[in-house]
C-alpha positions in Angstrom: 0.0 0.0 0.0 1.2 3.5 -0.8 2.4 5.6 2.2 1.5 8.7 0.2 -2.1 7.5 -0.4 -2.6 5.9 3.0 -4.6 9.1 3.7 -6.5 9.7 0.5 -6.3 13.2 -1.2 -9.1 15.6 -0.5 -12.1 15.7 -2.9 -12.1 18.6 -5.4 -14.3 21.1 -3.4 -12.2 20.5 -0.2 -8.9 20.8 -2.1 -10.0 24.0 -3.9 -11.1 25.6 -0.6 -7.9 24.6 1.2 -5.5 25.8 -1.4 -7.4 29.0 -2.2 -7.5 29.7 1.6 -3.8 29.1 2.0 -3.1 31.6 -0.8 -5.2 34.2 1.1 -2.7 34.0 4.0 0.6 33.4 2.2 2.8 34.8 -0.6 6.4 34.0 -1.6 9.6 35.8 -2.3 9.2 35.5 -6.0 5.7 37.1 -6.0 6.9 39.9 -3.7 9.9 40.5 -5.9 7.7 40.6 -9.0 5.5 43.3 -7.5 8.5 45.3 -6.2 10.2 45.0 -9.6 7.0 46.1 -11.5 6.4 49.0 -9.1 3.1 47.5 -7.9 2.1 49.2 -4.7 -0.9 49.0 -2.4 0.8 47.0 0.2 3.6 47.3 2.7 6.4 44.7 3.4 7.4 44.4 7.0 10.7 42.8 8.2 9.9 41.5 11.7 13.4 40.5 12.7 15.8 42.1 15.3 17.8 45.2 14.6 21.0 43.1 14.2 19.3 40.9 11.7 17.9 43.9 9.8 21.4 45.5 9.7 22.8 42.2 8.3 20.6 42.6 5.3 16.9 43.0 4.4 14.6 43.2 1.4 15.0 46.7 -0.2 12.0 48.8 0.5 10.9 46.8 3.6 9.9 48.5 6.8 11.7 47.4 9.9 9.2 46.6 12.7 10.3 43.8 15.1 7.5 41.4 16.0 7.5 42.5 19.7 6.9 46.1 18.6 4.0 45.6 16.2 1.2 46.1 18.6 2.7 49.4 19.9 4.1 50.9 16.7 2.1 49.6 13.7 -0.3 52.5 13.6 2.6 55.0 13.4 4.4 53.1 10.7 1.6 51.5 8.5 -1.6 53.4 7.6 -4.7 51.7 8.8 -6.3 49.3 6.4 -3.1 48.9 4.3 -2.4 45.3 3.4 0.8 44.1 5.1 3.2 41.3 4.1 5.4 40.1 7.0 8.6 38.1 6.9 11.2 36.9 9.3 14.3 34.6 8.9 12.8 31.5 7.1 10.8 28.3 7.3 12.2 27.3 10.7 11.2 30.7 12.2 7.7 31.7 13.1 8.5 35.4 13.7 6.7 36.4 10.5 3.7 34.4 11.5 3.7 36.1 15.0 4.0 39.5 13.4 1.2 38.7 10.9 -1.0 37.7 13.9 -0.3 41.0 15.6 -1.2 42.9 12.5 -4.4 40.9 12.1 -5.4 41.6 15.7 -5.0 45.3 14.9 -7.4 44.9 11.9 -4.8 45.0 9.1 -5.3 42.7 6.1 -2.1 40.6 6.2 -0.1 37.9 4.5 3.1 36.2 5.4 6.0 35.8 2.9 6.8 32.1 3.2 10.4 31.3 3.1 11.3 34.6 4.7 14.7 36.2 4.3 16.4 32.8 3.8 14.5 32.0 0.6 14.7 35.7 -0.6 18.5 35.4 -0.6 18.5 31.8 -1.8 16.6 33.0 -4.9 19.4 35.6 -5.5 17.1 38.5 -4.9 18.6 41.9 -3.9 19.5 42.5 -0.3 20.0 46.0 1.3 22.5 46.9 4.0 24.0 50.2 5.1 26.6 49.6 2.4 24.0 49.5 -0.3 22.2 46.8 -2.3 23.9 43.5 -3.2 22.8 40.3 -4.9 24.3 36.9 -4.4 24.1 34.0 -6.8 20.9 32.0 -6.6 20.8 28.5 -5.2 20.3 26.3 -8.3 18.0 24.0 -6.3 15.8 26.9 -5.2 15.7 29.0 -8.3 16.8 26.8 -11.2 15.7 29.4 -13.8 17.8 32.2 -12.4 15.8 34.3 -9.9 12.4 32.5 -9.7 10.9 29.1 -10.0 8.6 30.4 -12.8 5.5 29.1 -11.1 
């Protein structure tokens, strides 16, 4: 018997509801980069990491608002009602999720950038520091077509 199919896949209606719902809560580095590159606005990107992490490198154009400060400072940094995309280190870190929760509690429409800074850099996307903007080579297993998975 198949280990994969030991629990059968969901029926169509359930699968559509699940995956559509998931996309309402998540975006990824490639989609964020595409919007930034095309100058598409209407949302704000929030880096929820520590000051030291921010200084080490962040997504150009992101706002720095550590998770623990969202409740107290969000209204002074992000206009009410503006959609927010949060990120933290990466898949093994839930800081972006915690920040998204805090924004949601405040009434902001919010998504989390899955993969966080780790996958942003692994895709070879630009990183900003006090010294300027740099770009490292993409990880060929993460972004085999260059800077995106073309999905």
